[in-house]
C-alpha positions in Angstrom: 39.3 -31.0 -21.2 39.5 -27.3 -20.1 36.4 -25.4 -19.3 35.6 -22.9 -22.0 34.6 -19.4 -20.9 31.2 -18.0 -22.0 30.0 -14.4 -21.9 27.2 -13.8 -19.5 25.6 -11.0 -17.5 28.6 -11.0 -15.1 31.4 -12.1 -17.5 32.9 -10.1 -20.4 35.5 -11.3 -22.9 37.8 -9.0 -25.0 40.3 -10.1 -27.6 42.9 -7.7 -26.5 43.6 -4.4 -24.5 42.9 -2.6 -27.8 39.3 -3.0 -26.7 39.9 -1.5 -23.2 37.4 1.3 -23.6 34.7 -1.2 -24.6 35.7 -3.3 -21.7 35.3 -0.5 -19.3 31.8 0.1 -20.6 31.0 -3.6 -20.0 32.3 -3.3 -16.4 30.0 -0.4 -15.7 27.0 -2.2 -17.3 27.7 -5.2 -15.1 28.2 -3.2 -12.0 24.9 -1.4 -12.4 23.1 -4.7 -12.8 24.9 -7.1 -10.4 27.5 -5.0 -8.5 30.2 -7.5 -9.3 31.8 -9.3 -12.3 34.8 -10.4 -14.3 36.6 -9.2 -17.5 39.2 -11.1 -19.5 41.6 -9.5 -22.1 43.1 -12.1 -24.5 40.0 -14.2 -25.0 37.7 -14.0 -28.0 34.0 -13.5 -27.4 33.3 -17.1 -28.3 35.6 -18.2 -25.4 38.7 -19.0 -27.4 41.9 -17.9 -25.7 44.2 -16.1 -28.1 46.6 -14.6 -25.6 47.6 -11.1 -24.6 51.0 -9.6 -24.1 51.2 -9.0 -20.4 53.8 -7.0 -18.5 53.9 -4.8 -15.4 53.3 -1.7 -17.5 50.3 -3.4 -19.3 48.7 -4.2 -16.0 49.4 -0.7 -14.7 47.9 1.0 -17.8 44.7 -1.1 -17.5 44.3 -0.2 -13.9 44.9 3.5 -14.6 42.5 3.5 -17.5 39.8 1.9 -15.4 40.4 4.4 -12.6 40.1 7.3 -15.0 37.1 6.0 -16.9 34.7 4.9 -14.2 32.8 7.0 -11.7 32.4 6.5 -8.8 35.8 5.1 -8.3 36.3 1.3 -8.0 39.4 -0.7 -7.1 39.5 -3.8 -9.2 41.9 -6.7 -9.0 43.9 -6.7 -12.2 46.3 -9.7 -12.6 48.1 -11.9 -15.1 46.5 -15.3 -15.6 46.9 -18.3 -18.0 44.2 -20.1 -20.0 45.2 -23.2 -22.1 48.8 -22.1 -21.8 48.1 -18.5 -23.1 48.7 -15.4 -21.1 45.6 -13.3 -20.4 44.6 -10.4 -18.2 42.0 -11.1 -15.6 40.0 -8.2 -14.1 37.8 -8.9 -11.1 35.7 -6.0 -9.9 32.8 -5.1 -7.5 31.1 -2.0 -6.2 27.9 -1.0 -4.4 27.8 2.8 -5.2 25.4 2.5 -8.2 24.8 4.1 -10.6 28.2 3.8 -12.2 29.3 5.8 -15.3 31.7 4.9 -18.1 33.2 8.1 -19.5 30.3 10.0 -18.2 27.5 7.7 -19.4 25.6 5.0 -17.5 25.0 1.5 -18.9 23.1 -1.6 -18.0 23.9 -5.3 -18.7 21.2 -7.1 -20.6 22.2 -10.8 -21.2 25.7 -10.4 -22.7 25.1 -6.9 -24.2 25.7 -3.4 -22.8 22.8 -1.0 -23.2 22.9 2.7 -22.3 20.5 3.5 -19.5 17.6 6.0 -20.2 16.9 9.0 -18.0 13.8 7.2 -16.5 15.7 4.0 -15.8 18.5 6.1 -14.2 16.0 7.9 -12.0 14.6 4.5 -10.8 18.0 3.2 -10.0 18.8 6.3 -7.9 15.4 6.2 -6.2 15.8 2.5 -5.4 19.3 3.0 -4.0 18.0 5.7 -1.7 14.6 4.2 -1.0 15.3 3.8 2.8 16.6 7.4 3.1 13.7 8.7 1.0 10.9 7.0 2.9 8.5 9.6 4.0 7.2 7.8 7.1 10.7 7.3 8.6 11.8 10.9 8.3 11.9 13.2 11.3 9.0 15.6 11.8 11.2 18.4 13.0 8.5 20.8 14.4 6.6 18.1 16.3 7.0 17.4 20.0 5.8 14.6 22.3 3.1 17.0 23.5 1.7 16.9 20.0 0.9 13.2 20.4 -2.5 12.1 21.7 -2.1 9.8 24.8 -5.7 8.5 24.3 -5.0 7.5 20.6 -1.9 5.7 21.7 -3.7 3.9 24.5 -6.6 2.9 22.2 -4.2 1.5 19.6 -2.2 -0.5 22.1 -5.3 -2.0 23.5 -6.3 -3.2 20.0 -2.8 -4.5 19.5 -2.9 -6.3 22.9 0.1 -4.3 24.2 0.7 -2.7 27.5 0.9 1.1 27.8 3.7 2.5 29.9 4.2 6.0 28.5 3.7 7.7 25.2 7.5 7.9 24.6 8.0 4.2 25.4 5.1 3.2 23.3 6.3 5.1 20.2 9.8 3.7 20.6 8.3 0.2 20.8 6.4 0.8 17.6 9.5 2.0 15.9 8.3 5.4 15.2 10.5 7.4 17.5 14.1 8.3 16.5 16.0 9.1 19.7 13.8 11.7 21.2 12.4 12.9 17.9 9.0 12.0 16.3 8.9 10.5 12.9 6.3 11.5 10.3 4.6 8.2 10.9 4.2 8.9 14.7 2.5 12.3 14.0 0.2 11.2 11.2 -0.9 8.0 13.1 -1.2 9.4 16.7 -1.0 13.2 16.4 -3.6 15.4 18.1 -3.9 17.4 14.9 -1.8 15.9 12.1 -3.0 18.5 9.6 -1.1 21.1 11.6 2.1 19.5 10.2 0.8 17.8 7.1 -1.8 19.6 5.1 -2.3 16.5 3.0 -3.4 14.4 6.0 -6.8 14.7 4.4 -9.7 12.7 2.9 -11.9 14.2 0.2 -15.2 12.6 -0.6 -17.9 13.4 -3.2 -21.1 12.0 -4.7 -22.0 12.7 -8.3 -25.4 12.4 -9.9 -24.3 10.7 -13.1 -21.3 8.8 -14.4 -19.4 12.1 -14.9 -18.4 14.9 -12.6 -20.7 17.6 -14.0 -23.3 17.5 -11.2 -22.2 17.2 -7.5 -24.7 16.0 -5.0 -22.5 16.0 -2.0 -18.9 16.9 -1.1 -17.1 16.6 2.2 -13.5 16.9 3.4 -12.0 15.3 6.5 -8.7 15.9 8.3 -7.1 13.9 11.1 -5.0 10.8 11.9 -5.0 7.9 9.5 -7.2 5.7 11.6 -9.9 8.4 11.8 -9.7 9.1 8.0 -10.1 5.4 7.2 -13.1 5.2 9.5 -14.7 8.3 7.9 -14.1 6.9 4.4 -15.8 3.7 5.3 -18.8 5.5 6.8 -19.1 7.9 3.9 -19.2 5.1 1.3 -21.7 3.1 3.3 -23.9 6.2 3.7 -24.0 6.9 -0.1 -24.2 3.5 -1.7 -27.2 1.3 -1.9 -27.9 -1.0 1.0 -29.7 -4.2 0.3 -31.1 -6.8 2.7 -30.7 -10.5 3.5 -32.4 -12.8 6.0 -30.8 -13.6 9.3 -33.4 -15.6 11.1 -36.6 -13.4 11.2 -34.7 -10.2 10.6 -33.3 -8.4 7.6 -29.7 -7.3 7.8 -27.8 -4.8 5.6 -26.0 -5.9 2.5 -24.1 -3.1 0.8 -24.1 -3.3 -3.0 -20.3 -3.3 -2.8 -18.7 -5.7 -0.4 -17.6 -3.9 2.7 -14.4 -5.9 3.2 -13.4 -5.2 -0.4 -13.8 -1.4 -0.3 -12.4 -1.2 3.2 -9.2 -3.0 2.0 -9.0 -0.5 -0.9 -9.3 2.4 1.5 -6.7 1.1 3.9 -4.3 0.4 1.0 -4.8 3.9 -0.3 -3.6 5.4 3.0 -0.9 2.8 3.5 0.7 3.1 0.0 0.0 6.6 -1.0 2.9 9.0 -1.8 2.9 11.5 1.1 5.5 13.7 -0.6 2.6 14.7 -2.9 0.3 17.4 -1.7 -2.8 15.7 -2.9 -5.2 13.7 -0.6 -6.9 10.3 -0.8 -10.1 10.8 -2.7 -13.4 8.9 -2.7 -15.7 9.5 -5.7 -19.1 7.9 -5.8 -20.8 8.0 -9.3 -24.1 6.5 -10.3 -22.4 3.5 -11.9 -19.2 3.1 -9.8 -17.1 3.8 -6.7 -13.6 5.1 -7.2 -10.9 5.1 -4.5 -7.9 7.2 -5.5 -4.5 7.8 -4.0 -1.6 9.9 -5.2 1.5 7.9 -6.3 2.3 5.1 -8.7 2.8 1.6 -7.4 6.1 1.5 -5.5 9.3 0.0 -6.7 8.6 0.2 -10.4 5.8 -2.3 -10.2 3.1 -2.3 -12.9 -0.7 -2.7 -12.4 -0.4 -6.1 -14.3 2.2 -7.3 -11.8 0.1 -6.2 -8.8 -3.1 -7.7 -10.1 -2.0 -10.9 -12.0 1.1 -11.9 -10.1 0.0 -10.5 -6.7 3.4 -8.8 -6.2 3.5 -6.0 -3.6 6.1 -3.5 -2.4 5.4 -1.0 0.4 6.2 2.6 0.0 5.5 3.4 3.7 7.0 0.4 5.5 6.6 1.8 9.0 2.9 2.8 8.5 2.2 -0.6 7.0 3.9 -2.4 9.9 1.8 -0.3 12.4 -1.4 -1.2 10.5 -0.4 -4.9 10.6 -0.2 -4.8 14.4 -4.0 -4.4 14.5 -4.6 -6.6 11.4 -5.4 -3.7 9.1 -3.0 -5.1 6.5 -1.4 -8.5 5.9 2.4 -9.0 5.9 2.3 -10.8 2.6 0.5 -8.1 0.7 -2.8 -10.0 0.1 -4.9 -6.9 -0.2 -5.5 -7.1 -4.0 -6.3 -10.8 -3.7 -8.9 -10.0 -1.0 -10.5 -7.3 -3.0 -10.8 -9.5 -6.1 -12.1 -12.5 -4.1 -14.9 -10.3 -2.8 -15.5 -8.1 -5.9 -14.1 -9.9 -9.0 -15.2 -7.0 -11.3 -13.0 -4.5 -9.4 -10.4 -2.9 -11.6 -7.1 -1.0 -11.0 -5.5 1.8 -13.0 -2.7 4.3 -12.9 -3.1 7.6 -14.7 -1.2 10.9 -14.1 0.5 9.4 -11.1 -2.9 8.6 -9.4 -3.6 5.0 -8.4 -7.4 4.2 -8.7 -9.4 1.2 -7.6 -12.8 1.1 -9.3 -15.8 -0.9 -8.0 -18.8 -1.1 -10.4 -22.1 -0.5 -8.6 -25.0 -2.9 -8.7 -28.8 -2.3 -9.0 -30.3 -3.8 -5.9 -33.9 -2.7 -6.5 -35.1 -6.1 -7.7 -33.1 -7.9 -5.0 -34.6 -5.7 -2.3 -38.1 -6.4 -3.5 -37.5 -10.1 -3.5 -35.9 -10.1 0.0 -38.8 -8.0 1.4 -41.3 -10.5 0.1 -39.3 -13.4 1.4 -38.9 -11.7 4.9 -42.7 -11.1 5.2 -43.5 -14.6 4.0 -41.1 -16.2 6.4 -42.3 -14.1 9.3 -46.0 -14.7 8.5 -45.3 -18.4 8.4 -43.5 -18.4 11.7 -45.6 -16.0 13.9 -49.1 -14.7 13.9 -48.2 -11.1 13.1 -46.1 -9.7 10.3 -42.9 -8.0 11.3 -42.0 -5.6 8.5 -38.8 -3.8 9.5 -37.7 -0.6 7.8 -34.1 -0.2 6.8 -33.3 1.9 9.8 -35.0 -0.6 12.2 -33.1 -3.5 10.6 -29.8 -1.6 11.2 -30.8 -0.9 14.8 -31.5 -4.6 15.3 -28.1 -5.5 13.8 -26.3 -2.9 16.0 -28.0 -4.5 19.1 -27.0 -7.9 17.9 -23.4 -6.8 17.6 -23.3 -4.7 20.8 -26.2 -5.1 23.3 -24.7 -2.3 25.4 -24.8 0.2 22.5 -26.1 3.7 23.5 -28.4 5.9 21.5 -25.4 8.1 20.6 -23.3 5.1 19.4 -26.2 3.8 17.3 -26.8 7.2 15.8 -23.2 7.6 14.9 -22.9 4.1 13.4 -26.1 4.3 11.4 -25.8 7.9 10.4 -29.0 9.2 11.9 -29.8 11.6 14.8 -30.7 10.4 18.3 -34.4 11.4 17.9 -34.8 9.1 14.9 -33.0 6.2 16.6 -35.1 6.6 19.7 -38.4 6.8 17.7 -37.6 3.6 15.9 -36.4 1.8 19.0 -39.8 2.6 20.6 -41.5 1.0 17.6 -39.4 -2.1 17.9 -40.3 -2.3 21.5 -44.0 -2.0 20.8 -43.6 -4.8 18.2 -41.9 -7.0 20.9 -38.8 -7.2 18.8 -36.4 -5.6 21.3 -36.6 -4.9 25.0 -34.5 -2.8 27.4 -33.1 -4.7 30.5 -32.0 -2.5 33.4 -31.7 1.3 33.6 -30.7 3.7 30.9 -27.2 3.8 32.3 -25.7 0.4 33.0 -28.5 -1.6 31.2 -28.5 -3.4 27.9 -30.7 -4.3 25.0 -32.1 -7.8 24.2 -33.6 -9.2 21.0 -36.8 -11.1 21.7 -36.7 -14.5 20.1 -39.9 -15.6 18.4 
C-alpha cells in the first residue's frame, strides 16, 4: 500500500500549478522556519494525488516563477515525479540566507499553515542571524593598543586561572580576546588600564534610599574601571549598606548579611556578564529600606522570557567571550546555573524586565530580633565556657573573621575589607589583644595574627 503524503512544517501540497503563488508563499514560510522543505503540485492537501500536466515548459515556468517571486534567490530542484501512477511536480528547496520574502513579504511556517511575520518577529530573525557579528565583546576596539592593557591585571587573572604568563599579547590570544594584533572590546573592558577611556558605560552606579521609593537619597556613588573591579565594588557597597547580623562560630560571632552574599554576588556578576554594552546605561545598584535591586540594561538574550529563565532555567549568553573569561576563574558556570543558585539561597528573589532593563530584586529582612537573640546566646555561651564575658562589637567580630581567613592580613587590608579606617581597626585590635582574643606573632612586617583558643 503506497505511503500517503501529509502536509507538515516542511511539506506543502498543492492541487495544481494554478496555486503556484500560494506555493511560493509556503516555500518562503518553510525556509524561514527550517531552511529546507518540499512542495508537490498535483496532490490535494489531504494527500490524494490527482495528477498534473507536466512538460518541459511547465517545469521551466515553475522555476522562473520561483526565481522571480523569492528573495534572496534560491535554486530549487524542480522535476517530474510519479505518485500512484499520476504525474506530479516535485520541488525540493533549501537556503540559509534568512529571512526570505515571497513577493516582498516575509512568512513563517506554523504547523501546516503560512503566517505573515510581524515587524518584531522579523527583527528577531535578523538579530539571531547576525548574532555572532553583532556581539559587542568580539568586536574590535579600534582605538585601543596593547599599551592600554594592564600587565598587572593580566598576571593577576592568569594566577587565579592557574595559567602561566608569557606576555600580554600571548595571554590575550590564549584567552581568545585578541583578533590578529587588534584588541577586542572584551580585552579592554576586562584588562584595560582605564576602560572608561574607550567605553563611558564601563560604569557602576550605586545608591541608598531612605524609604521604599526614590524621593530621599541617603548615599550615591559612581565607579568606573574594569569589570572585575566593578564587581568587587558592587559587592562591597551592598555589604556596607545592608544589615549585618551575627551567628556563632565557636566563641565568636561572625557576620551574616541579611541577604545571602552568594546570591547577590551571582546577580551582580550576571548583570555585568549579560548586560547590553551597546546601551549607554550602566549597571545600577539600588538599596531601598525594604529591598535591594540589581539592574542591568538589556532584555534577556535570544528572545527568552523571564518565565523561561526562572522556571525552565534556560540561559543564552549575550557576551559569550566575557562569560567564557569569567568561567576560567569560576565566576560563572558553563551551564547557566546562576538563577538556580540565586533562588536556592534567596527563594523570595524576583526577576523582572521593564523598559529594556533587567532587574533582580531581593527583599530585605529585619534582623533586629535575630541580633538580640544571637547576642544573648553568645554571651551565655562564653560565660558558660570561660570565667570572663567576651562581648565583641560588630567591627571586632569582623576583624576576628578577617584574621581567621587570612592571618597575614595587614591593617590596610583589614580596613579596606571591613570599610573602616586604619585607626579604627588598630584601636579595636588593641582591645582584642587586651581581652586575650588575638595576639601578634613576629614583627609588624613578616609576622602574623593568631586567635587565642579558650
